[in-house]
C-alpha positions as CSV (number, residue, x, y, z in Angstrom):
1,X,17.1,4.5,-26.3
2,X,17.5,7.3,-23.7
3,X,16.6,6.5,-20.2
4,X,13.4,7.8,-18.8
5,X,14.6,7.6,-15.2
6,X,14.8,11.1,-13.8
7,X,14.2,10.7,-10.0
8,X,15.7,8.3,-7.5
9,X,14.0,7.1,-4.2
10,X,15.4,5.2,-1.2
11,X,12.8,3.4,0.9
12,X,14.3,3.1,4.4
13,X,12.4,0.0,5.6
14,X,11.3,-1.3,2.3
15,X,10.8,-4.9,3.6
16,X,7.7,-3.9,5.7
17,X,4.1,-3.9,4.6
18,X,4.0,-0.2,3.7
19,X,7.4,-0.2,2.1
20,X,6.6,-3.2,-0.1
21,X,3.4,-1.5,-1.2
22,X,5.2,1.7,-2.1
23,X,7.9,-0.1,-4.0
24,X,5.2,-2.1,-5.9
25,X,3.3,1.1,-6.9
26,X,6.5,3.0,-7.9
27,X,7.2,0.3,-10.4
28,X,4.3,1.6,-12.4
29,X,5.4,5.3,-12.2
30,X,7.5,6.4,-15.2
31,X,10.6,8.4,-14.3
32,X,11.4,6.8,-10.9
33,X,14.1,4.4,-9.9
34,X,14.1,2.8,-6.4
35,X,17.5,2.5,-4.9
36,X,18.0,-0.3,-2.3
37,X,20.7,-0.7,0.4
38,X,22.6,-3.9,0.9
39,X,20.5,-5.9,3.3
40,X,23.5,-6.6,5.5
41,X,24.0,-2.8,6.0
42,X,20.4,-1.8,6.4
43,X,21.0,-0.9,10.1
44,X,24.3,0.8,9.4
45,X,23.7,4.6,9.8
46,X,26.7,5.5,7.7
47,X,25.6,3.3,4.8
48,X,22.1,4.7,5.0
49,X,23.2,8.3,5.1
50,X,25.6,7.6,2.1
51,X,22.7,6.3,0.1
52,X,20.5,9.2,1.1
53,X,23.1,11.6,-0.3
54,X,22.7,9.9,-3.7
55,X,18.9,10.1,-4.1
56,X,16.2,12.7,-4.6
57,X,13.8,11.4,-1.9
58,X,13.9,9.1,1.1
59,X,10.7,7.4,2.4
60,X,10.8,6.3,6.0
61,X,8.9,3.1,6.6
62,X,10.1,2.5,10.1
63,X,9.0,2.5,13.8
64,X,8.8,6.0,15.2
65,X,12.1,6.1,17.0
66,X,14.0,4.7,14.0
67,X,12.2,7.2,11.8
68,X,13.4,10.1,13.9
69,X,17.0,8.7,13.7
70,X,16.7,8.3,9.9
71,X,15.3,11.8,9.5
72,X,18.2,13.2,11.5
73,X,20.6,11.4,9.2
74,X,19.0,13.0,6.2
75,X,19.0,16.4,7.8
76,X,22.7,15.9,8.6
77,X,23.5,16.1,4.9
78,X,22.7,19.8,4.9
79,X,22.3,21.2,1.4
80,X,22.8,17.7,0.0
81,X,19.8,16.4,2.0
82,X,17.1,14.6,-0.1
83,X,13.4,15.3,0.4
84,X,12.0,13.1,3.1
85,X,8.6,11.5,3.3
86,X,7.9,9.8,6.7
87,X,5.3,7.1,6.8
88,X,5.6,6.6,10.5
89,X,3.7,8.5,13.2
90,X,6.8,10.3,14.4
91,X,6.4,13.6,12.6
92,X,2.7,13.9,11.8
93,X,2.2,16.9,14.1
94,X,5.8,18.0,14.3
95,X,6.9,21.5,13.4
96,X,8.6,21.8,10.1
97,X,6.7,18.9,8.5
98,X,3.9,19.3,6.0
99,X,1.0,16.9,6.5
100,X,0.7,14.7,3.4
101,X,-3.1,14.6,2.9
102,X,-3.3,16.3,-0.5
103,X,-7.0,16.8,-0.3
104,X,-6.9,18.4,3.2
105,X,-7.5,21.9,1.8
106,X,-7.3,23.5,-1.7
107,X,-3.7,24.7,-1.0
108,X,-2.4,21.4,0.5
109,X,-1.1,19.8,-2.7
110,X,1.0,22.9,-3.4
111,X,2.3,22.8,0.1
112,X,3.4,19.2,-0.4
113,X,5.0,20.0,-3.7
114,X,7.2,22.6,-2.1
115,X,8.0,20.8,1.1
116,X,11.4,19.3,2.1
117,X,9.8,17.1,4.7
118,X,6.3,15.5,4.5
119,X,4.5,13.3,7.0
120,X,2.3,10.6,5.4
121,X,-1.1,10.4,7.2
122,X,-2.4,7.6,9.3
123,X,-5.0,5.3,7.7
124,X,-7.7,6.0,10.3
125,X,-7.2,9.8,10.3
126,X,-7.4,9.9,6.5
127,X,-11.0,8.9,6.6
128,X,-11.9,10.9,9.7
129,X,-10.3,14.2,8.5
130,X,-11.8,13.8,5.1
131,X,-15.3,13.7,6.6
132,X,-14.8,16.3,9.4
133,X,-12.6,19.1,8.0
134,X,-15.0,20.3,5.3
135,X,-17.8,20.6,7.8
136,X,-15.6,22.6,10.2
137,X,-14.4,24.8,7.4
138,X,-18.0,25.4,6.2
139,X,-19.0,26.5,9.7
140,X,-21.5,23.7,10.1
141,X,-19.6,21.8,12.7
142,X,-18.2,24.0,15.5
143,X,-14.5,23.4,16.3
144,X,-15.4,22.3,19.8
145,X,-18.0,19.8,18.6
146,X,-17.9,16.5,20.6
147,X,-16.9,14.2,17.8
148,X,-16.9,10.4,18.0
149,X,-15.1,8.5,15.3
150,X,-15.6,4.7,15.0
151,X,-13.5,2.7,12.6
152,X,-12.8,-0.9,11.6
153,X,-9.7,-2.0,9.7
154,X,-8.3,-5.1,8.2
155,X,-5.5,-6.7,10.3
156,X,-2.7,-5.7,7.9
157,X,-2.7,-2.2,9.5
158,X,-1.8,-3.6,12.9
159,X,1.8,-4.4,12.3
160,X,3.9,-7.6,12.2
161,X,2.6,-9.3,15.3
162,X,-1.1,-8.7,14.5
163,X,-0.6,-9.9,11.0
164,X,1.1,-13.1,12.2
165,X,-1.6,-13.7,14.8
166,X,-4.5,-13.4,12.3
167,X,-2.8,-15.4,9.6
168,X,-2.0,-18.2,12.1
169,X,-5.6,-18.3,13.1
170,X,-4.8,-17.2,16.7
171,X,-6.6,-13.9,16.7
172,X,-10.3,-13.2,17.4
173,X,-12.8,-12.6,14.5
174,X,-13.3,-9.0,15.7
175,X,-12.0,-6.8,18.5
176,X,-12.1,-3.2,19.7
177,X,-8.8,-1.8,20.8
178,X,-7.3,1.6,21.9
179,X,-9.9,1.7,24.7
180,X,-7.5,3.7,26.9
181,X,-8.5,6.5,24.5
182,X,-4.9,7.4,23.8
183,X,-4.5,6.0,20.3
184,X,-1.4,7.4,18.5
185,X,-3.6,8.7,15.6
186,X,-5.6,11.1,17.8
187,X,-3.2,14.0,17.7
188,X,-3.3,14.3,13.9
189,X,-7.0,13.5,13.7
190,X,-7.7,16.4,16.0
191,X,-5.3,18.9,14.5
192,X,-6.0,18.4,10.8
193,X,-9.8,18.1,11.3
194,X,-9.7,21.6,12.7
195,X,-11.1,20.5,16.1
196,X,-10.3,22.3,19.3
197,X,-11.9,19.5,21.4
198,X,-10.2,16.2,21.5
199,X,-12.4,13.6,19.7
200,X,-13.2,10.1,21.0
201,X,-11.7,7.5,18.7
202,X,-12.7,3.9,18.9
203,X,-10.8,1.7,16.4
204,X,-11.4,-2.0,15.8
205,X,-9.9,-4.8,13.7
206,X,-11.7,-7.6,11.8
207,X,-10.5,-10.9,10.4
208,X,-9.9,-9.7,6.9
209,X,-6.5,-8.6,5.5
210,X,-7.3,-5.1,4.3
211,X,-10.0,-2.6,3.9
212,X,-11.4,0.1,6.2
213,X,-14.6,1.9,7.2
214,X,-14.5,5.1,9.3
215,X,-17.8,6.3,10.6
216,X,-19.0,9.4,12.5
217,X,-22.5,9.6,14.0
218,X,-24.2,13.0,14.2
219,X,-27.3,14.5,15.8
220,X,-28.2,17.2,13.2
221,X,-29.8,19.5,15.7
222,X,-26.5,19.9,17.4
223,X,-24.8,21.3,14.3
224,X,-24.9,25.0,13.3
225,X,-27.9,25.7,11.1
226,X,-29.4,22.3,11.8
227,X,-28.4,21.0,8.3
228,X,-30.2,18.1,6.5
229,X,-28.3,15.1,5.4
230,X,-28.2,16.4,1.9
231,X,-26.6,19.6,3.1
232,X,-23.7,17.6,4.5
233,X,-23.4,15.7,1.3
234,X,-23.3,18.9,-0.7
235,X,-20.5,20.3,1.5
236,X,-18.4,17.2,1.0
237,X,-19.2,17.1,-2.7
238,X,-18.1,20.7,-3.2
239,X,-14.8,20.1,-1.3
240,X,-13.8,17.1,-3.3
241,X,-15.2,18.1,-6.7
242,X,-12.6,17.2,-9.3
243,X,-10.5,15.0,-7.0
244,X,-8.9,12.1,-8.6
245,X,-8.8,9.8,-5.5
246,X,-11.6,11.0,-3.2
247,X,-15.2,10.5,-4.4
248,X,-18.4,11.5,-2.6
249,X,-21.0,8.8,-3.4
250,X,-24.5,10.5,-3.7
251,X,-27.4,9.4,-1.5
252,X,-29.2,8.2,-4.6
253,X,-26.6,5.5,-5.2
254,X,-27.7,2.0,-4.2
255,X,-24.8,1.6,-1.9
256,X,-26.2,4.5,0.2
257,X,-29.9,3.9,-0.1
258,X,-29.4,0.2,0.7
259,X,-28.2,0.9,4.2
260,X,-25.3,-1.5,4.2
261,X,-21.6,-1.1,3.5
262,X,-18.7,-3.6,3.6
263,X,-15.1,-2.5,4.0
264,X,-13.2,-4.4,1.2
265,X,-14.6,-3.0,-2.1
266,X,-11.7,-0.6,-2.6
267,X,-8.9,-3.0,-1.8
268,X,-5.8,-2.8,-4.0
269,X,-6.8,0.8,-5.1
270,X,-5.8,4.2,-3.9
271,X,-9.3,5.5,-3.8
272,X,-11.5,6.7,-1.0
273,X,-15.3,7.0,-1.0
274,X,-17.3,9.2,1.3
275,X,-21.0,8.7,2.1
276,X,-23.7,10.4,4.1
277,X,-26.3,8.1,5.5
278,X,-29.2,10.2,7.0
279,X,-32.6,10.0,8.5
280,X,-34.0,13.6,8.2
281,X,-37.2,12.7,10.1
282,X,-35.1,11.5,13.1
283,X,-32.6,14.3,12.7
284,X,-29.6,11.9,12.5
285,X,-26.8,11.1,10.1
286,X,-23.8,8.9,9.9
287,X,-20.8,10.0,7.8
288,X,-18.7,7.1,6.4
289,X,-15.4,6.8,4.6
290,X,-14.3,3.6,2.9
291,X,-10.7,3.1,1.8
292,X,-8.0,0.4,1.6
293,X,-5.9,0.9,4.7
294,X,-2.9,-0.1,2.6
295,X,-3.8,2.1,-0.3
296,X,-5.1,5.7,0.3
297,X,-4.4,4.8,3.9
298,X,-0.7,4.1,3.5
299,X,1.3,3.1,0.4
300,X,-1.0,4.8,-2.1
301,X,-0.9,8.1,-0.2
302,X,2.8,7.8,0.0
303,X,3.2,7.5,-3.7
304,X,0.7,10.3,-4.3
305,X,2.9,12.5,-2.1
306,X,6.1,11.4,-3.7
307,X,4.7,12.3,-7.1
308,X,3.9,15.7,-5.9
309,X,7.2,16.2,-4.2
310,X,9.2,15.0,-7.2
311,X,7.1,16.9,-9.8
312,X,5.9,13.7,-11.5
313,X,2.7,13.4,-13.4
């Protein structure tokens, strides 16, 4: 039987949480073969560059400084360079890199298809941008609007030390962090939301492995045209109509009208749900995104981008 393998991928840093998730998902994608480096040579630049020259795409699942070094190794191959997808924070607002949120705008998926270098979005910004950008584009939310983004994630998004602390029972049940207001996701959150004013971002972590809620409170009379909650829902629904992975849950749904939402319902999927909770009489609304921080917020988004970059169904 003829082989169906047509594209090869090297995950530089495949032993980490995101790398393992990408490898697991790619196993279900026809036409892809993951190439691995000898573990004893995973920190050898020459060995890594040699493998890069043999594959169609490289995924960087590394700390930021290491990702920059790896990207330079790939670029050093010149015309033999593979396409690069960076899952770190290193290149999310860097010149020459395409932002890998395919639903960002109608033309974004095509931009990813044609890009040599793509930066995978952060999990928190994925939810925030999905909620804010359509309102800015529609002219309802001014670019200088004072946005506050609150979010809670499972501990798997916090890296090795946080995962170990929670799984050893040494971490608190819940905590706010990033309270110096300098979280590394802020730059991409602002740029790709289309905001000219830097938002306030307050992340938190709970004692559950994965799952995420991102919420944005709004006073409706501070928005242009004083929209009703259903107007905001309509803008989001129009933007994501036909999307495979992003769904706007209507206000009539019990999960919206019930006034409660838990973060883990989309775990182990690559989906994201958006909701508008509103009180028209009070002139207030809360926009909420729910996703798996390891799915649409990390590995799932990476595989979505790889499929676009490699021309896979």
